[in-house]
N, CA, C, O and CB atoms as a CASP TS submission, in Angstrom:
PFRMAT TS
TARGET T0000
AUTHOR 0000-0000-0000
METHOD Language model
MODEL 1
PARENT N/A
ATOM      1  N   MET     1     131.025  89.067  88.655  1.00  0.00           N
ATOM      2  CA  MET     1     130.270  90.147  88.087  1.00  0.00           C
ATOM      3  C   MET     1     131.165  90.939  87.143  1.00  0.00           C
ATOM      4  O   MET     1     132.081  91.633  87.583  1.00  0.00           O
ATOM      5  CB  MET     1     129.690  91.043  89.187  1.00  0.00           C
ATOM      6  N   LYS     2     130.902  90.837  85.871  1.00  0.00           N
ATOM      7  CA  LYS     2     131.660  91.606  84.888  1.00  0.00           C
ATOM      8  C   LYS     2     130.968  92.930  84.636  1.00  0.00           C
ATOM      9  O   LYS     2     129.740  93.010  84.608  1.00  0.00           O
ATOM     10  CB  LYS     2     131.819  90.820  83.573  1.00  0.00           C
ATOM     11  N   ALA     3     131.765  93.963  84.455  1.00  0.00           N
ATOM     12  CA  ALA     3     131.219  95.295  84.176  1.00  0.00           C
ATOM     13  C   ALA     3     130.472  95.273  82.843  1.00  0.00           C
ATOM     14  O   ALA     3     130.969  94.736  81.853  1.00  0.00           O
ATOM     15  CB  ALA     3     132.351  96.366  84.151  1.00  0.00           C
ATOM     16  N   ASN     4     129.285  95.854  82.828  1.00  0.00           N
ATOM     17  CA  ASN     4     128.535  95.953  81.580  1.00  0.00           C
ATOM     18  C   ASN     4     127.952  97.360  81.388  1.00  0.00           C
ATOM     19  O   ASN     4     127.109  97.577  80.518  1.00  0.00           O
ATOM     20  CB  ASN     4     127.411  94.910  81.556  1.00  0.00           C
ATOM     21  N   VAL     5     128.411  98.311  82.212  1.00  0.00           N
ATOM     22  CA  VAL     5     127.947  99.698  82.127  1.00  0.00           C
ATOM     23  C   VAL     5     129.139 100.573  81.757  1.00  0.00           C
ATOM     24  O   VAL     5     130.138 100.606  82.475  1.00  0.00           O
ATOM     25  CB  VAL     5     127.296 100.171  83.478  1.00  0.00           C
ATOM     26  N   GLY     6     129.031 101.277  80.642  1.00  0.00           N
ATOM     27  CA  GLY     6     130.118 102.134  80.160  1.00  0.00           C
ATOM     28  C   GLY     6     130.219 103.440  80.923  1.00  0.00           C
ATOM     29  O   GLY     6     129.399 103.721  81.798  1.00  0.00           O
ATOM     30  N   SER     7     131.222 104.238  80.592  1.00  0.00           N
ATOM     31  CA  SER     7     131.511 105.452  81.353  1.00  0.00           C
ATOM     32  C   SER     7     130.411 106.511  81.253  1.00  0.00           C
ATOM     33  O   SER     7     130.044 107.104  82.268  1.00  0.00           O
ATOM     34  CB  SER     7     132.809 106.041  80.883  1.00  0.00           C
ATOM     35  N   LEU     8     129.884 106.760  80.067  1.00  0.00           N
ATOM     36  CA  LEU     8     128.805 107.751  79.933  1.00  0.00           C
ATOM     37  C   LEU     8     127.553 107.261  80.657  1.00  0.00           C
ATOM     38  O   LEU     8     126.916 108.013  81.395  1.00  0.00           O
ATOM     39  CB  LEU     8     128.489 108.027  78.434  1.00  0.00           C
ATOM     40  N   ASP     9     127.214 106.010  80.442  1.00  0.00           N
ATOM     41  CA  ASP     9     126.067 105.386  81.096  1.00  0.00           C
ATOM     42  C   ASP     9     126.230 105.450  82.615  1.00  0.00           C
ATOM     43  O   ASP     9     125.284 105.765  83.337  1.00  0.00           O
ATOM     44  CB  ASP     9     125.905 103.920  80.631  1.00  0.00           C
ATOM     45  N   LYS    10     127.421 105.153  83.082  1.00  0.00           N
ATOM     46  CA  LYS    10     127.741 105.170  84.510  1.00  0.00           C
ATOM     47  C   LYS    10     127.548 106.571  85.093  1.00  0.00           C
ATOM     48  O   LYS    10     126.924 106.730  86.142  1.00  0.00           O
ATOM     49  CB  LYS    10     129.188 104.692  84.742  1.00  0.00           C
ATOM     50  N   THR    11     128.079 107.572  84.417  1.00  0.00           N
ATOM     51  CA  THR    11     127.965 108.956  84.876  1.00  0.00           C
ATOM     52  C   THR    11     126.513 109.404  84.948  1.00  0.00           C
ATOM     53  O   THR    11     126.096 110.019  85.931  1.00  0.00           O
ATOM     54  CB  THR    11     128.748 109.883  83.957  1.00  0.00           C
ATOM     55  N   LEU    12     125.746 109.100  83.915  1.00  0.00           N
ATOM     56  CA  LEU    12     124.332 109.489  83.891  1.00  0.00           C
ATOM     57  C   LEU    12     123.542 108.794  84.992  1.00  0.00           C
ATOM     58  O   LEU    12     122.670 109.406  85.610  1.00  0.00           O
ATOM     59  CB  LEU    12     123.716 109.167  82.530  1.00  0.00           C
ATOM     60  N   ARG    13     123.838 107.519  85.244  1.00  0.00           N
ATOM     61  CA  ARG    13     123.156 106.779  86.310  1.00  0.00           C
ATOM     62  C   ARG    13     123.453 107.380  87.678  1.00  0.00           C
ATOM     63  O   ARG    13     122.552 107.535  88.502  1.00  0.00           O
ATOM     64  CB  ARG    13     123.572 105.306  86.286  1.00  0.00           C
ATOM     65  N   ILE    14     124.721 107.718  87.919  1.00  0.00           N
ATOM     66  CA  ILE    14     125.109 108.282  89.211  1.00  0.00           C
ATOM     67  C   ILE    14     124.437 109.640  89.426  1.00  0.00           C
ATOM     68  O   ILE    14     123.920 109.915  90.509  1.00  0.00           O
ATOM     69  CB  ILE    14     126.644 108.422  89.300  1.00  0.00           C
ATOM     70  N   ILE    15     124.446 110.482  88.401  1.00  0.00           N
ATOM     71  CA  ILE    15     123.813 111.802  88.507  1.00  0.00           C
ATOM     72  C   ILE    15     122.309 111.660  88.743  1.00  0.00           C
ATOM     73  O   ILE    15     121.753 112.322  89.620  1.00  0.00           O
ATOM     74  CB  ILE    15     124.076 112.635  87.230  1.00  0.00           C
ATOM     75  N   ALA    16     121.653 110.804  87.970  1.00  0.00           N
ATOM     76  CA  ALA    16     120.205 110.600  88.121  1.00  0.00           C
ATOM     77  C   ALA    16     119.876 110.045  89.506  1.00  0.00           C
ATOM     78  O   ALA    16     118.912 110.474  90.140  1.00  0.00           O
ATOM     79  CB  ALA    16     119.676 109.646  87.029  1.00  0.00           C
ATOM     80  N   GLY    17     120.679 109.092  89.969  1.00  0.00           N
ATOM     81  CA  GLY    17     120.446 108.502  91.284  1.00  0.00           C
ATOM     82  C   GLY    17     120.574 109.517  92.398  1.00  0.00           C
ATOM     83  O   GLY    17     119.717 109.588  93.279  1.00  0.00           O
ATOM     84  N   ILE    18     121.642 110.307  92.367  1.00  0.00           N
ATOM     85  CA  ILE    18     121.850 111.335  93.396  1.00  0.00           C
ATOM     86  C   ILE    18     120.732 112.373  93.355  1.00  0.00           C
ATOM     87  O   ILE    18     120.243 112.807  94.398  1.00  0.00           O
ATOM     88  CB  ILE    18     123.219 112.023  93.208  1.00  0.00           C
ATOM     89  N   LEU    19     120.335 112.765  92.156  1.00  0.00           N
ATOM     90  CA  LEU    19     119.267 113.752  92.007  1.00  0.00           C
ATOM     91  C   LEU    19     117.951 113.236  92.587  1.00  0.00           C
ATOM     92  O   LEU    19     117.280 113.951  93.331  1.00  0.00           O
ATOM     93  CB  LEU    19     119.083 114.117  90.531  1.00  0.00           C
ATOM     94  N   LEU    20     117.582 112.013  92.256  1.00  0.00           N
ATOM     95  CA  LEU    20     116.334 111.434  92.770  1.00  0.00           C
ATOM     96  C   LEU    20     116.362 111.301  94.295  1.00  0.00           C
ATOM     97  O   LEU    20     115.381 111.615  94.969  1.00  0.00           O
ATOM     98  CB  LEU    20     116.084 110.059  92.132  1.00  0.00           C
ATOM     99  N   ILE    21     117.482 110.839  94.829  1.00  0.00           N
ATOM    100  CA  ILE    21     117.605 110.684  96.281  1.00  0.00           C
ATOM    101  C   ILE    21     117.526 112.047  96.977  1.00  0.00           C
ATOM    102  O   ILE    21     116.869 112.182  98.009  1.00  0.00           O
ATOM    103  CB  ILE    21     118.933 109.974  96.639  1.00  0.00           C
ATOM    104  N   ALA    22     118.190 113.042  96.415  1.00  0.00           N
ATOM    105  CA  ALA    22     118.157 114.386  97.003  1.00  0.00           C
ATOM    106  C   ALA    22     116.742 114.964  96.980  1.00  0.00           C
ATOM    107  O   ALA    22     116.304 115.580  97.952  1.00  0.00           O
ATOM    108  CB  ALA    22     119.118 115.320  96.252  1.00  0.00           C
ATOM    109  N   LEU    23     116.034 114.767  95.876  1.00  0.00           N
ATOM    110  CA  LEU    23     114.659 115.270  95.779  1.00  0.00           C
ATOM    111  C   LEU    23     113.740 114.553  96.760  1.00  0.00           C
ATOM    112  O   LEU    23     112.840 115.170  97.331  1.00  0.00           O
ATOM    113  CB  LEU    23     114.127 115.104  94.351  1.00  0.00           C
ATOM    114  N   ALA    24     113.958 113.264  96.959  1.00  0.00           N
ATOM    115  CA  ALA    24     113.146 112.509  97.921  1.00  0.00           C
ATOM    116  C   ALA    24     113.480 112.920  99.349  1.00  0.00           C
ATOM    117  O   ALA    24     112.588 113.035 100.189  1.00  0.00           O
ATOM    118  CB  ALA    24     113.362 110.994  97.744  1.00  0.00           C
ATOM    119  N   ALA    25     114.756 113.140  99.625  1.00  0.00           N
ATOM    120  CA  ALA    25     115.192 113.508 100.977  1.00  0.00           C
ATOM    121  C   ALA    25     114.672 114.888 101.382  1.00  0.00           C
ATOM    122  O   ALA    25     114.382 115.123 102.555  1.00  0.00           O
ATOM    123  CB  ALA    25     116.721 113.485 101.065  1.00  0.00           C
ATOM    124  N   THR    26     114.554 115.787 100.426  1.00  0.00           N
ATOM    125  CA  THR    26     114.063 117.126 100.730  1.00  0.00           C
ATOM    126  C   THR    26     112.540 117.199 100.722  1.00  0.00           C
ATOM    127  O   THR    26     111.963 118.224 101.086  1.00  0.00           O
ATOM    128  CB  THR    26     114.626 118.118  99.740  1.00  0.00           C
ATOM    129  N   GLY    27     111.899 116.131 100.313  1.00  0.00           N
ATOM    130  CA  GLY    27     110.444 116.100 100.307  1.00  0.00           C
ATOM    131  C   GLY    27     109.821 116.704  99.064  1.00  0.00           C
ATOM    132  O   GLY    27     108.602 116.858  98.993  1.00  0.00           O
ATOM    133  N   TYR    28     110.644 117.047  98.085  1.00  0.00           N
ATOM    134  CA  TYR    28     110.121 117.652  96.861  1.00  0.00           C
ATOM    135  C   TYR    28     109.301 116.641  96.051  1.00  0.00           C
ATOM    136  O   TYR    28     108.274 116.984  95.466  1.00  0.00           O
ATOM    137  CB  TYR    28     111.274 118.205  96.007  1.00  0.00           C
ATOM    138  N   ILE    29     109.771 115.398  96.029  1.00  0.00           N
ATOM    139  CA  ILE    29     108.994 114.322  95.419  1.00  0.00           C
ATOM    140  C   ILE    29     108.738 113.283  96.503  1.00  0.00           C
ATOM    141  O   ILE    29     109.373 113.317  97.557  1.00  0.00           O
ATOM    142  CB  ILE    29     109.740 113.690  94.178  1.00  0.00           C
ATOM    143  N   GLY    30     107.846 112.392  96.262  1.00  0.00           N
ATOM    144  CA  GLY    30     107.457 111.416  97.279  1.00  0.00           C
ATOM    145  C   GLY    30     108.496 110.328  97.508  1.00  0.00           C
ATOM    146  O   GLY    30     109.647 110.421  97.082  1.00  0.00           O
ATOM    147  N   VAL    31     108.045 109.312  98.187  1.00  0.00           N
ATOM    148  CA  VAL    31     108.919 108.192  98.545  1.00  0.00           C
ATOM    149  C   VAL    31     109.459 107.463  97.321  1.00  0.00           C
ATOM    150  O   VAL    31     110.494 106.801  97.402  1.00  0.00           O
ATOM    151  CB  VAL    31     108.172 107.214  99.429  1.00  0.00           C
ATOM    152  N   TRP    32     108.789 107.574  96.223  1.00  0.00           N
ATOM    153  CA  TRP    32     109.256 106.903  95.010  1.00  0.00           C
ATOM    154  C   TRP    32     110.604 107.435  94.551  1.00  0.00           C
ATOM    155  O   TRP    32     111.286 106.775  93.767  1.00  0.00           O
ATOM    156  CB  TRP    32     108.236 107.063  93.896  1.00  0.00           C
ATOM    157  N   GLY    33     110.992 108.571  95.004  1.00  0.00           N
ATOM    158  CA  GLY    33     112.293 109.132  94.660  1.00  0.00           C
ATOM    159  C   GLY    33     113.447 108.293  95.180  1.00  0.00           C
ATOM    160  O   GLY    33     114.558 108.350  94.653  1.00  0.00           O
ATOM    161  N   TRP    34     113.173 107.510  96.221  1.00  0.00           N
ATOM    162  CA  TRP    34     114.223 106.649  96.785  1.00  0.00           C
ATOM    163  C   TRP    34     114.605 105.519  95.820  1.00  0.00           C
ATOM    164  O   TRP    34     115.573 104.799  96.063  1.00  0.00           O
ATOM    165  CB  TRP    34     113.758 106.053  98.127  1.00  0.00           C
ATOM    166  N   ILE    35     113.856 105.365  94.739  1.00  0.00           N
ATOM    167  CA  ILE    35     114.226 104.396  93.701  1.00  0.00           C
ATOM    168  C   ILE    35     115.547 104.808  93.064  1.00  0.00           C
ATOM    169  O   ILE    35     116.164 104.024  92.342  1.00  0.00           O
ATOM    170  CB  ILE    35     113.112 104.285  92.621  1.00  0.00           C
ATOM    171  N   GLY    36     115.980 106.035  93.329  1.00  0.00           N
ATOM    172  CA  GLY    36     117.262 106.530  92.842  1.00  0.00           C
ATOM    173  C   GLY    36     118.441 105.734  93.366  1.00  0.00           C
ATOM    174  O   GLY    36     119.547 105.841  92.837  1.00  0.00           O
ATOM    175  N   VAL    37     118.218 104.933  94.403  1.00  0.00           N
ATOM    176  CA  VAL    37     119.271 104.063  94.934  1.00  0.00           C
ATOM    177  C   VAL    37     119.692 103.043  93.870  1.00  0.00           C
ATOM    178  O   VAL    37     120.861 102.664  93.800  1.00  0.00           O
ATOM    179  CB  VAL    37     118.786 103.337  96.225  1.00  0.00           C
ATOM    180  N   VAL    38     118.755 102.609  93.057  1.00  0.00           N
ATOM    181  CA  VAL    38     119.053 101.592  92.034  1.00  0.00           C
ATOM    182  C   VAL    38     120.022 102.125  90.974  1.00  0.00           C
ATOM    183  O   VAL    38     121.070 101.513  90.766  1.00  0.00           O
ATOM    184  CB  VAL    38     117.753 101.120  91.359  1.00  0.00           C
ATOM    185  N   PRO    39     119.716 103.247  90.292  1.00  0.00           N
ATOM    186  CA  PRO    39     120.694 103.726  89.310  1.00  0.00           C
ATOM    187  C   PRO    39     122.017 104.140  89.948  1.00  0.00           C
ATOM    188  O   PRO    39     123.073 104.003  89.330  1.00  0.00           O
ATOM    189  CB  PRO    39     120.119 104.896  88.541  1.00  0.00           C
ATOM    190  N   LEU    40     121.969 104.643  91.175  1.00  0.00           N
ATOM    191  CA  LEU    40     123.203 105.011  91.860  1.00  0.00           C
ATOM    192  C   LEU    40     124.070 103.776  92.098  1.00  0.00           C
ATOM    193  O   LEU    40     125.272 103.805  91.835  1.00  0.00           O
ATOM    194  CB  LEU    40     122.892 105.713  93.194  1.00  0.00           C
ATOM    195  N   ALA    41     123.480 102.708  92.588  1.00  0.00           N
ATOM    196  CA  ALA    41     124.233 101.469  92.850  1.00  0.00           C
ATOM    197  C   ALA    41     124.758 100.855  91.558  1.00  0.00           C
ATOM    198  O   ALA    41     125.912 100.429  91.502  1.00  0.00           O
ATOM    199  CB  ALA    41     123.352 100.451  93.588  1.00  0.00           C
ATOM    200  N   THR    42     123.927 100.803  90.521  1.00  0.00           N
ATOM    201  CA  THR    42     124.383 100.209  89.264  1.00  0.00           C
ATOM    202  C   THR    42     125.484 101.044  88.632  1.00  0.00           C
ATOM    203  O   THR    42     126.373 100.506  87.971  1.00  0.00           O
ATOM    204  CB  THR    42     123.218 100.058  88.289  1.00  0.00           C
ATOM    205  N   GLY    43     125.429 102.349  88.830  1.00  0.00           N
ATOM    206  CA  GLY    43     126.494 103.215  88.326  1.00  0.00           C
ATOM    207  C   GLY    43     127.789 103.033  89.098  1.00  0.00           C
ATOM    208  O   GLY    43     128.866 102.982  88.505  1.00  0.00           O
ATOM    209  N   LEU    44     127.692 102.934  90.416  1.00  0.00           N
ATOM    210  CA  LEU    44     128.890 102.777  91.238  1.00  0.00           C
ATOM    211  C   LEU    44     129.564 101.423  91.037  1.00  0.00           C
ATOM    212  O   LEU    44     130.792 101.329  91.056  1.00  0.00           O
ATOM    213  CB  LEU    44     128.539 102.956  92.696  1.00  0.00           C
ATOM    214  N   PHE    45     128.764 100.379  90.843  1.00  0.00           N
ATOM    215  CA  PHE    45     129.322  99.036  90.655  1.00  0.00           C
ATOM    216  C   PHE    45     129.605  98.707  89.194  1.00  0.00           C
ATOM    217  O   PHE    45     130.181  97.659  88.902  1.00  0.00           O
ATOM    218  CB  PHE    45     128.380  98.008  91.224  1.00  0.00           C
ATOM    219  N   SER    46     129.212  99.577  88.277  1.00  0.00           N
ATOM    220  CA  SER    46     129.387  99.359  86.830  1.00  0.00           C
ATOM    221  C   SER    46     128.767  98.057  86.355  1.00  0.00           C
ATOM    222  O   SER    46     129.256  97.427  85.418  1.00  0.00           O
ATOM    223  CB  SER    46     130.858  99.368  86.476  1.00  0.00           C
ATOM    224  N   PHE    47     127.701  97.668  87.004  1.00  0.00           N
ATOM    225  CA  PHE    47     127.023  96.422  86.642  1.00  0.00           C
ATOM    226  C   PHE    47     125.519  96.607  86.765  1.00  0.00           C
ATOM    227  O   PHE    47     125.016  97.065  87.791  1.00  0.00           O
ATOM    228  CB  PHE    47     127.502  95.248  87.535  1.00  0.00           C
ATOM    229  N   CYS    48     124.808  96.243  85.700  1.00  0.00           N
ATOM    230  CA  CYS    48     123.356  96.321  85.699  1.00  0.00           C
ATOM    231  C   CYS    48     122.798  94.924  85.442  1.00  0.00           C
ATOM    232  O   CYS    48     123.004  94.374  84.359  1.00  0.00           O
ATOM    233  CB  CYS    48     122.845  97.338  84.631  1.00  0.00           C
ATOM    234  N   PRO    49     122.101  94.341  86.408  1.00  0.00           N
ATOM    235  CA  PRO    49     121.543  93.001  86.225  1.00  0.00           C
ATOM    236  C   PRO    49     120.581  92.910  85.037  1.00  0.00           C
ATOM    237  O   PRO    49     120.540  91.889  84.350  1.00  0.00           O
ATOM    238  CB  PRO    49     120.829  92.573  87.486  1.00  0.00           C
ATOM    239  N   LEU    50     119.823  93.953  84.796  1.00  0.00           N
ATOM    240  CA  LEU    50     118.890  93.948  83.670  1.00  0.00           C
ATOM    241  C   LEU    50     119.644  93.894  82.339  1.00  0.00           C
ATOM    242  O   LEU    50     119.223  93.201  81.412  1.00  0.00           O
ATOM    243  CB  LEU    50     117.984  95.193  83.717  1.00  0.00           C
ATOM    244  N   TYR    51     120.754  94.622  82.247  1.00  0.00           N
ATOM    245  CA  TYR    51     121.570  94.571  81.037  1.00  0.00           C
ATOM    246  C   TYR    51     122.058  93.143  80.782  1.00  0.00           C
ATOM    247  O   TYR    51     122.096  92.701  79.634  1.00  0.00           O
ATOM    248  CB  TYR    51     122.768  95.537  81.153  1.00  0.00           C
ATOM    249  N   SER    52     122.428  92.425  81.835  1.00  0.00           N
ATOM    250  CA  SER    52     122.892  91.045  81.660  1.00  0.00           C
ATOM    251  C   SER    52     121.785  90.157  81.115  1.00  0.00           C
ATOM    252  O   SER    52     122.019  89.317  80.247  1.00  0.00           O
ATOM    253  CB  SER    52     123.405  90.480  82.984  1.00  0.00           C
ATOM    254  N   LEU    53     120.578  90.353  81.633  1.00  0.00           N
ATOM    255  CA  LEU    53     119.455  89.518  81.201  1.00  0.00           C
ATOM    256  C   LEU    53     119.116  89.702  79.725  1.00  0.00           C
ATOM    257  O   LEU    53     118.786  88.741  79.030  1.00  0.00           O
ATOM    258  CB  LEU    53     118.236  89.826  82.038  1.00  0.00           C
ATOM    259  N   ILE    54     119.201  90.941  79.256  1.00  0.00           N
ATOM    260  CA  ILE    54     118.840  91.190  77.864  1.00  0.00           C
ATOM    261  C   ILE    54     120.042  91.305  76.929  1.00  0.00           C
ATOM    262  O   ILE    54     119.882  91.554  75.734  1.00  0.00           O
ATOM    263  CB  ILE    54     118.026  92.440  77.777  1.00  0.00           C
ATOM    264  N   GLY    55     121.246  91.122  77.476  1.00  0.00           N
ATOM    265  CA  GLY    55     122.444  91.068  76.643  1.00  0.00           C
ATOM    266  C   GLY    55     123.003  92.400  76.173  1.00  0.00           C
ATOM    267  O   GLY    55     123.668  92.460  75.139  1.00  0.00           O
ATOM    268  N   ILE    56     122.747  93.458  76.908  1.00  0.00           N
ATOM    269  CA  ILE    56     123.272  94.775  76.554  1.00  0.00           C
ATOM    270  C   ILE    56     124.583  95.012  77.294  1.00  0.00           C
ATOM    271  O   ILE    56     124.724  94.633  78.457  1.00  0.00           O
ATOM    272  CB  ILE    56     122.244  95.892  76.887  1.00  0.00           C
ATOM    273  N   LYS    57     125.538  95.637  76.620  1.00  0.00           N
ATOM    274  CA  LYS    57     126.813  95.975  77.243  1.00  0.00           C
ATOM    275  C   LYS    57     127.244  97.316  76.662  1.00  0.00           C
ATOM    276  O   LYS    57     127.451  97.434  75.455  1.00  0.00           O
ATOM    277  CB  LYS    57     127.906  94.855  76.999  1.00  0.00           C
ATOM    278  N   THR    58     127.380  98.327  77.518  1.00  0.00           N
ATOM    279  CA  THR    58     127.759  99.650  77.024  1.00  0.00           C
ATOM    280  C   THR    58     129.217  99.975  77.311  1.00  0.00           C
ATOM    281  O   THR    58     129.698 101.034  76.908  1.00  0.00           O
ATOM    282  CB  THR    58     126.872 100.709  77.640  1.00  0.00           C
ATOM    283  N   CYS    59     129.928  99.094  77.995  1.00  0.00           N
ATOM    284  CA  CYS    59     131.337  99.354  78.262  1.00  0.00           C
ATOM    285  C   CYS    59     132.205  98.725  77.172  1.00  0.00           C
ATOM    286  O   CYS    59     131.799  97.762  76.522  1.00  0.00           O
ATOM    287  CB  CYS    59     131.734  98.810  79.650  1.00  0.00           C
ATOM    288  N   LYS    60     133.384  99.270  76.983  1.00  0.00           N
ATOM    289  CA  LYS    60     134.262  98.795  75.924  1.00  0.00           C
ATOM    290  C   LYS    60     135.232  97.724  76.393  1.00  0.00           C
ATOM    291  O   LYS    60     135.994  97.184  75.590  1.00  0.00           O
ATOM    292  CB  LYS    60     135.026  99.942  75.348  1.00  0.00           C
ATOM    293  N   ILE    61     135.214  97.408  77.693  1.00  0.00           N
ATOM    294  CA  ILE    61     136.096  96.375  78.232  1.00  0.00           C
ATOM    295  C   ILE    61     135.547  95.004  77.814  1.00  0.00           C
ATOM    296  O   ILE    61     134.361  94.736  78.007  1.00  0.00           O
ATOM    297  CB  ILE    61     136.212  96.487  79.799  1.00  0.00           C
ATOM    298  N   PRO    62     136.388  94.137  77.248  1.00  0.00           N
ATOM    299  CA  PRO    62     135.880  92.821  76.796  1.00  0.00           C
ATOM    300  C   PRO    62     135.456  91.920  77.914  1.00  0.00           C
ATOM    301  O   PRO    62     135.015  90.797  77.667  1.00  0.00           O
ATOM    302  CB  PRO    62     136.915  92.119  75.993  1.00  0.00           C
TER
END
């Protein structure tokens, strides 16, 4: 698994994921908020399977 998520992209994914999970955990939004696990995981692992499929790479590492 090669990294394909850059630093800004990674930071935004982690923040969005934590925010969605927190909102779902507090009951502010419904169960769909738990979808925040996906951006959180892709941010933490610096790898997005969808980016690989469509050929996008936001990181500068070759």
